[in-house]
All heavy atoms as TSV, in Angstrom:
chain	resi	resn	atom	element	x	y	z
A	1	MET	N	N	55.238	141.073	50.507
A	1	MET	CA	C	54.443	140.125	51.264
A	1	MET	C	C	55.109	138.762	51.288
A	1	MET	O	O	55.670	138.318	50.298
A	1	MET	CB	C	53.065	139.956	50.636
A	1	MET	CG	C	52.123	141.055	50.902
A	1	MET	SD	S	50.529	140.479	50.349
A	1	MET	CE	C	49.557	141.641	51.165
A	2	ASN	N	N	54.979	138.142	52.417
A	2	ASN	CA	C	55.514	136.797	52.565
A	2	ASN	C	C	54.356	135.815	52.449
A	2	ASN	O	O	53.514	135.717	53.325
A	2	ASN	CB	C	56.218	136.666	53.917
A	2	ASN	CG	C	56.961	135.354	54.038
A	2	ASN	OD1	O	56.978	134.554	53.115
A	2	ASN	ND2	N	57.574	135.154	55.180
A	3	SER	N	N	54.307	135.086	51.338
A	3	SER	CA	C	53.205	134.156	51.121
A	3	SER	C	C	53.483	132.779	51.705
A	3	SER	O	O	52.640	131.906	51.671
A	3	SER	CB	C	52.914	134.035	49.622
A	3	SER	OG	O	54.049	133.508	48.971
A	4	ARG	N	N	54.686	132.605	52.216
A	4	ARG	CA	C	55.052	131.310	52.774
A	4	ARG	C	C	54.575	131.208	54.214
A	4	ARG	O	O	54.817	132.083	55.026
A	4	ARG	CB	C	56.565	131.151	52.726
A	4	ARG	CG	C	57.026	129.732	52.918
A	4	ARG	CD	C	58.503	129.699	52.732
A	4	ARG	NE	N	59.098	129.731	54.070
A	4	ARG	CZ	C	60.212	129.114	54.372
A	4	ARG	NH1	N	60.899	128.510	53.455
A	4	ARG	NH2	N	60.680	129.148	55.595
A	5	ALA	N	N	53.903	130.120	54.534
A	5	ALA	CA	C	53.413	129.919	55.893
A	5	ALA	C	C	54.530	129.323	56.750
A	5	ALA	O	O	55.303	128.489	56.286
A	5	ALA	CB	C	52.214	128.993	55.891
A	6	ILE	N	N	54.601	129.769	57.964
A	6	ILE	CA	C	55.603	129.239	58.893
A	6	ILE	C	C	54.998	128.024	59.591
A	6	ILE	O	O	53.920	128.098	60.171
A	6	ILE	CB	C	56.013	130.307	59.911
A	6	ILE	CG1	C	56.675	131.471	59.178
A	6	ILE	CG2	C	56.953	129.716	60.944
A	6	ILE	CD1	C	57.000	132.642	60.072
A	7	THR	N	N	55.691	126.908	59.505
A	7	THR	CA	C	55.189	125.669	60.114
A	7	THR	C	C	55.906	125.411	61.432
A	7	THR	O	O	57.059	125.812	61.612
A	7	THR	CB	C	55.403	124.472	59.176
A	7	THR	OG1	O	56.798	124.302	58.979
A	7	THR	CG2	C	54.716	124.681	57.846
A	8	PRO	N	N	55.261	124.714	62.354
A	8	PRO	CA	C	55.889	124.415	63.651
A	8	PRO	C	C	56.721	123.130	63.633
A	8	PRO	O	O	57.029	122.593	64.679
A	8	PRO	CB	C	54.676	124.267	64.574
A	8	PRO	CG	C	53.613	123.723	63.696
A	8	PRO	CD	C	53.845	124.374	62.357
A	9	PHE	N	N	57.053	122.615	62.456
A	9	PHE	CA	C	57.738	121.330	62.394
A	9	PHE	C	C	59.093	121.289	63.099
A	9	PHE	O	O	59.400	120.297	63.753
A	9	PHE	CB	C	57.863	120.847	60.955
A	9	PHE	CG	C	56.555	120.385	60.377
A	9	PHE	CD1	C	56.098	120.907	59.194
A	9	PHE	CD2	C	55.792	119.433	61.028
A	9	PHE	CE1	C	54.883	120.497	58.666
A	9	PHE	CE2	C	54.581	119.023	60.514
A	9	PHE	CZ	C	54.122	119.554	59.328
A	10	PRO	N	N	59.940	122.310	63.016
A	10	PRO	CA	C	61.208	122.234	63.758
A	10	PRO	C	C	60.995	122.094	65.268
A	10	PRO	O	O	61.676	121.304	65.928
A	10	PRO	CB	C	61.913	123.535	63.412
A	10	PRO	CG	C	61.374	123.909	62.078
A	10	PRO	CD	C	59.938	123.467	62.105
A	11	ARG	N	N	60.029	122.840	65.805
A	11	ARG	CA	C	59.736	122.713	67.237
A	11	ARG	C	C	59.137	121.348	67.549
A	11	ARG	O	O	59.419	120.761	68.594
A	11	ARG	CB	C	58.786	123.815	67.675
A	11	ARG	CG	C	59.469	125.156	67.775
A	11	ARG	CD	C	58.573	126.263	68.219
A	11	ARG	NE	N	57.610	125.878	69.233
A	11	ARG	CZ	C	56.570	126.586	69.583
A	11	ARG	NH1	N	56.337	127.726	68.973
A	11	ARG	NH2	N	55.757	126.185	70.509
A	12	LEU	N	N	58.312	120.833	66.653
A	12	LEU	CA	C	57.706	119.517	66.853
A	12	LEU	C	C	58.775	118.432	66.876
A	12	LEU	O	O	58.774	117.562	67.754
A	12	LEU	CB	C	56.692	119.236	65.744
A	12	LEU	CG	C	55.993	117.884	65.791
A	12	LEU	CD1	C	55.130	117.776	67.038
A	12	LEU	CD2	C	55.171	117.675	64.545
A	13	ILE	N	N	59.695	118.477	65.934
A	13	ILE	CA	C	60.773	117.489	65.881
A	13	ILE	C	C	61.649	117.592	67.128
A	13	ILE	O	O	62.034	116.581	67.708
A	13	ILE	CB	C	61.612	117.665	64.597
A	13	ILE	CG1	C	60.747	117.416	63.366
A	13	ILE	CG2	C	62.821	116.753	64.602
A	13	ILE	CD1	C	60.162	116.034	63.271
A	14	ALA	N	N	61.956	118.803	67.551
A	14	ALA	CA	C	62.766	118.979	68.764
A	14	ALA	C	C	62.031	118.432	69.980
A	14	ALA	O	O	62.634	117.744	70.813
A	14	ALA	CB	C	63.092	120.457	68.959
A	15	GLY	N	N	60.745	118.698	70.078
A	15	GLY	CA	C	59.969	118.194	71.208
A	15	GLY	C	C	59.886	116.685	71.234
A	15	GLY	O	O	60.016	116.055	72.289
A	16	ILE	N	N	59.679	116.089	70.077
A	16	ILE	CA	C	59.618	114.625	70.003
A	16	ILE	C	C	60.972	114.016	70.353
A	16	ILE	O	O	61.049	112.997	71.049
A	16	ILE	CB	C	59.144	114.177	68.607
A	16	ILE	CG1	C	57.667	114.529	68.435
A	16	ILE	CG2	C	59.365	112.690	68.397
A	16	ILE	CD1	C	57.125	114.288	67.042
A	17	SER	N	N	62.048	114.641	69.881
A	17	SER	CA	C	63.391	114.125	70.178
A	17	SER	C	C	63.691	114.185	71.674
A	17	SER	O	O	64.214	113.226	72.247
A	17	SER	CB	C	64.445	114.915	69.410
A	17	SER	OG	O	64.242	114.788	68.033
A	18	ILE	N	N	63.352	115.299	72.302
A	18	ILE	CA	C	63.588	115.437	73.746
A	18	ILE	C	C	62.733	114.452	74.528
A	18	ILE	O	O	63.200	113.815	75.477
A	18	ILE	CB	C	63.340	116.891	74.183
A	18	ILE	CG1	C	64.421	117.797	73.591
A	18	ILE	CG2	C	63.294	117.019	75.699
A	18	ILE	CD1	C	64.130	119.276	73.719
A	19	ALA	N	N	61.478	114.280	74.125
A	19	ALA	CA	C	60.599	113.329	74.799
A	19	ALA	C	C	61.100	111.904	74.644
A	19	ALA	O	O	61.071	111.112	75.591
A	19	ALA	CB	C	59.183	113.458	74.254
A	20	ASN	N	N	61.587	111.565	73.460
A	20	ASN	CA	C	62.118	110.227	73.223
A	20	ASN	C	C	63.356	109.975	74.083
A	20	ASN	O	O	63.510	108.891	74.659
A	20	ASN	CB	C	62.447	110.049	71.748
A	20	ASN	CG	C	62.778	108.626	71.400
A	20	ASN	OD1	O	62.229	107.696	71.975
A	20	ASN	ND2	N	63.677	108.448	70.446
A	21	PHE	N	N	64.229	110.960	74.169
A	21	PHE	CA	C	65.414	110.826	75.017
A	21	PHE	C	C	65.016	110.624	76.478
A	21	PHE	O	O	65.556	109.755	77.161
A	21	PHE	CB	C	66.301	112.066	74.878
A	21	PHE	CG	C	67.502	112.038	75.769
A	21	PHE	CD1	C	68.577	111.225	75.469
A	21	PHE	CD2	C	67.554	112.824	76.906
A	21	PHE	CE1	C	69.689	111.188	76.291
A	21	PHE	CE2	C	68.653	112.800	77.740
A	21	PHE	CZ	C	69.729	111.981	77.431
A	22	GLY	N	N	64.043	111.392	76.949
A	22	GLY	CA	C	63.573	111.236	78.323
A	22	GLY	C	C	62.962	109.878	78.574
A	22	GLY	O	O	63.157	109.273	79.628
A	23	TYR	N	N	62.219	109.372	77.600
A	23	TYR	CA	C	61.617	108.047	77.738
A	23	TYR	C	C	62.690	106.966	77.812
A	23	TYR	O	O	62.611	106.067	78.655
A	23	TYR	CB	C	60.683	107.784	76.555
A	23	TYR	CG	C	60.122	106.389	76.536
A	23	TYR	CD1	C	59.116	106.025	77.420
A	23	TYR	CD2	C	60.609	105.436	75.653
A	23	TYR	CE1	C	58.610	104.745	77.414
A	23	TYR	CE2	C	60.108	104.163	75.639
A	23	TYR	CZ	C	59.100	103.813	76.520
A	23	TYR	OH	O	58.606	102.539	76.522
A	24	ILE	N	N	63.682	107.053	76.954
A	24	ILE	CA	C	64.756	106.059	76.950
A	24	ILE	C	C	65.525	106.104	78.265
A	24	ILE	O	O	65.812	105.063	78.863
A	24	ILE	CB	C	65.699	106.288	75.746
A	24	ILE	CG1	C	64.953	106.041	74.441
A	24	ILE	CG2	C	66.935	105.415	75.835
A	24	ILE	CD1	C	64.456	104.633	74.254
A	25	VAL	N	N	65.867	107.297	78.727
A	25	VAL	CA	C	66.580	107.430	80.002
A	25	VAL	C	C	65.734	106.893	81.138
A	25	VAL	O	O	66.220	106.155	82.000
A	25	VAL	CB	C	66.994	108.898	80.249
A	25	VAL	CG1	C	67.473	109.110	81.671
A	25	VAL	CG2	C	68.070	109.304	79.272
A	26	GLY	N	N	64.453	107.200	81.123
A	26	GLY	CA	C	63.556	106.733	82.179
A	26	GLY	C	C	63.362	105.236	82.175
A	26	GLY	O	O	63.054	104.643	83.211
A	27	ALA	N	N	63.533	104.589	81.043
A	27	ALA	CA	C	63.353	103.142	80.957
A	27	ALA	C	C	64.661	102.384	81.162
A	27	ALA	O	O	64.687	101.345	81.829
A	27	ALA	CB	C	62.746	102.774	79.604
A	28	ILE	N	N	65.752	102.868	80.595
A	28	ILE	CA	C	67.012	102.133	80.605
A	28	ILE	C	C	67.742	102.240	81.939
A	28	ILE	O	O	68.304	101.255	82.422
A	28	ILE	CB	C	67.924	102.606	79.455
A	28	ILE	CG1	C	67.264	102.311	78.111
A	28	ILE	CG2	C	69.304	101.993	79.533
A	28	ILE	CD1	C	67.080	100.846	77.815
A	29	VAL	N	N	67.751	103.411	82.555
A	29	VAL	CA	C	68.509	103.603	83.792
A	29	VAL	C	C	68.021	102.681	84.909
A	29	VAL	O	O	68.841	101.995	85.532
A	29	VAL	CB	C	68.511	105.088	84.215
A	29	VAL	CG1	C	69.057	105.268	85.610
A	29	VAL	CG2	C	69.321	105.903	83.219
A	30	PRO	N	N	66.725	102.595	85.208
A	30	PRO	CA	C	66.308	101.667	86.264
A	30	PRO	C	C	66.629	100.208	85.943
A	30	PRO	O	O	67.032	99.444	86.827
A	30	PRO	CB	C	64.793	101.869	86.357
A	30	PRO	CG	C	64.545	103.194	85.790
A	30	PRO	CD	C	65.596	103.401	84.742
A	31	ILE	N	N	66.479	99.825	84.670
A	31	ILE	CA	C	66.797	98.447	84.289
A	31	ILE	C	C	68.278	98.163	84.505
A	31	ILE	O	O	68.658	97.113	85.050
A	31	ILE	CB	C	66.387	98.183	82.831
A	31	ILE	CG1	C	64.865	98.205	82.719
A	31	ILE	CG2	C	66.950	96.867	82.324
A	31	ILE	CD1	C	64.344	98.187	81.309
A	32	ALA	N	N	69.140	99.082	84.094
A	32	ALA	CA	C	70.585	98.892	84.252
A	32	ALA	C	C	70.965	98.835	85.730
A	32	ALA	O	O	71.798	98.011	86.131
A	32	ALA	CB	C	71.343	99.998	83.548
A	33	LEU	N	N	70.367	99.700	86.546
A	33	LEU	CA	C	70.689	99.683	87.972
A	33	LEU	C	C	70.223	98.403	88.645
A	33	LEU	O	O	70.954	97.795	89.441
A	33	LEU	CB	C	70.066	100.897	88.662
A	33	LEU	CG	C	70.696	102.238	88.342
A	33	LEU	CD1	C	69.901	103.360	88.992
A	33	LEU	CD2	C	72.138	102.285	88.795
A	34	LEU	N	N	69.012	97.973	88.336
A	34	LEU	CA	C	68.501	96.750	88.942
A	34	LEU	C	C	69.283	95.520	88.485
A	34	LEU	O	O	69.541	94.610	89.269
A	34	LEU	CB	C	67.015	96.588	88.637
A	34	LEU	CG	C	66.111	97.606	89.312
A	34	LEU	CD1	C	64.683	97.448	88.809
A	34	LEU	CD2	C	66.162	97.467	90.817
A	35	LEU	N	N	69.669	95.507	87.214
A	35	LEU	CA	C	70.482	94.396	86.717
A	35	LEU	C	C	71.837	94.364	87.417
A	35	LEU	O	O	72.325	93.287	87.795
A	35	LEU	CB	C	70.668	94.527	85.207
A	35	LEU	CG	C	71.506	93.449	84.529
A	35	LEU	CD1	C	70.860	92.078	84.723
A	35	LEU	CD2	C	71.662	93.763	83.061
A	36	THR	N	N	72.442	95.514	87.624
A	36	THR	CA	C	73.728	95.582	88.322
A	36	THR	C	C	73.596	95.082	89.758
A	36	THR	O	O	74.448	94.338	90.245
A	36	THR	CB	C	74.268	97.018	88.311
A	36	THR	OG1	O	74.338	97.459	86.964
A	36	THR	CG2	C	75.634	97.093	88.933
A	37	MET	N	N	72.526	95.477	90.436
A	37	MET	CA	C	72.318	95.005	91.810
A	37	MET	C	C	72.120	93.500	91.861
A	37	MET	O	O	72.638	92.814	92.744
A	37	MET	CB	C	71.112	95.705	92.429
A	37	MET	CG	C	71.346	97.137	92.771
A	37	MET	SD	S	69.879	97.794	93.573
A	37	MET	CE	C	69.984	99.491	93.096
A	38	LYS	N	N	71.368	92.965	90.913
A	38	LYS	CA	C	71.132	91.524	90.877
A	38	LYS	C	C	72.431	90.777	90.583
A	38	LYS	O	O	72.724	89.753	91.204
A	38	LYS	CB	C	70.077	91.196	89.826
A	38	LYS	CG	C	69.729	89.737	89.741
A	38	LYS	CD	C	69.204	89.189	91.048
A	38	LYS	CE	C	67.726	89.408	91.175
A	38	LYS	NZ	N	67.148	88.718	92.325
A	39	LEU	N	N	73.228	91.287	89.668
A	39	LEU	CA	C	74.517	90.646	89.369
A	39	LEU	C	C	75.451	90.719	90.569
A	39	LEU	O	O	76.241	89.796	90.800
A	39	LEU	CB	C	75.164	91.300	88.152
A	39	LEU	CG	C	74.502	91.000	86.804
A	39	LEU	CD1	C	75.120	91.863	85.727
A	39	LEU	CD2	C	74.598	89.536	86.455
A	40	ALA	N	N	75.386	91.798	91.331
A	40	ALA	CA	C	76.222	91.926	92.522
A	40	ALA	C	C	75.816	90.910	93.574
A	40	ALA	O	O	76.663	90.417	94.331
A	40	ALA	CB	C	76.129	93.334	93.079
A	41	MET	N	N	74.539	90.581	93.638
A	41	MET	CA	C	74.094	89.550	94.589
A	41	MET	C	C	74.527	88.158	94.142
A	41	MET	O	O	74.892	87.332	94.963
A	41	MET	CB	C	72.571	89.588	94.741
A	41	MET	CG	C	72.075	90.736	95.573
A	41	MET	SD	S	70.355	90.535	96.051
A	41	MET	CE	C	69.516	91.031	94.561
A	42	LEU	N	N	74.493	87.904	92.837
A	42	LEU	CA	C	74.798	86.564	92.340
A	42	LEU	C	C	76.297	86.272	92.302
A	42	LEU	O	O	76.729	85.174	92.655
A	42	LEU	CB	C	74.213	86.393	90.935
A	42	LEU	CG	C	72.692	86.418	90.847
A	42	LEU	CD1	C	72.257	86.379	89.391
A	42	LEU	CD2	C	72.098	85.265	91.617
A	43	ASP	N	N	77.087	87.244	91.837
A	43	ASP	CA	C	78.528	87.028	91.662
A	43	ASP	C	C	79.269	88.327	91.951
A	43	ASP	O	O	79.598	89.080	91.029
A	43	ASP	CB	C	78.793	86.550	90.229
A	43	ASP	CG	C	80.221	86.092	90.021
A	43	ASP	OD1	O	80.953	85.934	91.012
A	43	ASP	OD2	O	80.597	85.883	88.849
A	44	PRO	N	N	79.565	88.627	93.225
A	44	PRO	CA	C	80.137	89.924	93.588
A	44	PRO	C	C	81.508	90.214	92.966
A	44	PRO	O	O	81.837	91.371	92.736
A	44	PRO	CB	C	80.257	89.868	95.114
A	44	PRO	CG	C	79.362	88.767	95.539
A	44	PRO	CD	C	79.259	87.816	94.391
A	45	GLU	N	N	82.291	89.207	92.678
A	45	GLU	CA	C	83.646	89.461	92.157
A	45	GLU	C	C	83.652	89.841	90.678
A	45	GLU	O	O	84.580	90.490	90.222
A	45	GLU	CB	C	84.541	88.242	92.359
A	45	GLU	CG	C	84.940	88.009	93.805
A	45	GLU	CD	C	84.281	86.769	94.367
A	45	GLU	OE1	O	83.924	85.884	93.567
A	45	GLU	OE2	O	84.097	86.706	95.583
A	46	ASN	N	N	82.654	89.425	89.920
A	46	ASN	CA	C	82.666	89.621	88.474
A	46	ASN	C	C	81.486	90.438	87.950
A	46	ASN	O	O	80.989	90.182	86.871
A	46	ASN	CB	C	82.673	88.252	87.778
A	46	ASN	CG	C	83.905	87.450	88.112
A	46	ASN	OD1	O	85.001	87.986	88.140
A	46	ASN	ND2	N	83.733	86.183	88.403
A	47	VAL	N	N	81.069	91.428	88.717
A	47	VAL	CA	C	79.900	92.219	88.323
A	47	VAL	C	C	80.169	92.957	87.017
A	47	VAL	O	O	79.357	92.918	86.089
A	47	VAL	CB	C	79.508	93.225	89.424
A	47	VAL	CG1	C	78.406	94.134	88.944
A	47	VAL	CG2	C	79.095	92.499	90.672
A	48	THR	N	N	81.315	93.597	86.908
A	48	THR	CA	C	81.632	94.382	85.709
A	48	THR	C	C	81.734	93.477	84.484
A	48	THR	O	O	81.203	93.804	83.414
A	48	THR	CB	C	82.945	95.146	85.909
A	48	THR	OG1	O	82.843	95.914	87.099
A	48	THR	CG2	C	83.202	96.068	84.728
A	49	LYS	N	N	82.382	92.363	84.624
A	49	LYS	CA	C	82.535	91.445	83.497
A	49	LYS	C	C	81.184	90.881	83.064
A	49	LYS	O	O	80.888	90.790	81.873
A	49	LYS	CB	C	83.484	90.315	83.873
A	49	LYS	CG	C	83.785	89.369	82.719
A	49	LYS	CD	C	84.824	88.347	83.092
A	49	LYS	CE	C	84.139	87.258	83.897
A	49	LYS	NZ	N	84.997	86.119	84.164
A	50	ASN	N	N	80.349	90.535	84.021
A	50	ASN	CA	C	79.038	89.965	83.675
A	50	ASN	C	C	78.100	91.003	83.080
A	50	ASN	O	O	77.275	90.680	82.234
A	50	ASN	CB	C	78.404	89.342	84.915
A	50	ASN	CG	C	79.133	88.103	85.371
A	50	ASN	OD1	O	79.782	87.437	84.571
A	50	ASN	ND2	N	79.030	87.798	86.641
A	51	PHE	N	N	78.206	92.247	83.550
A	51	PHE	CA	C	77.330	93.290	83.024
A	51	PHE	C	C	77.674	93.576	81.587
A	51	PHE	O	O	76.851	93.708	80.745
A	51	PHE	CB	C	77.441	94.569	83.862
A	51	PHE	CG	C	76.455	95.623	83.466
A	51	PHE	CD1	C	75.115	95.482	83.760
A	51	PHE	CD2	C	76.865	96.773	82.810
A	51	PHE	CE1	C	74.204	96.456	83.401
A	51	PHE	CE2	C	75.967	97.753	82.449
A	51	PHE	CZ	C	74.631	97.585	82.751
């Protein structure tokens, strides 16, 4: 008999990690794109350096 209970913690940690990655991507990508567009409007020659 196996008296040890199987816990869902590995799946929980994986789910939280994937959700956190999705949240970060969903928040950072639009900010980075909008910042790049704004920098391109302000100083078109030095967008990469300013970013």
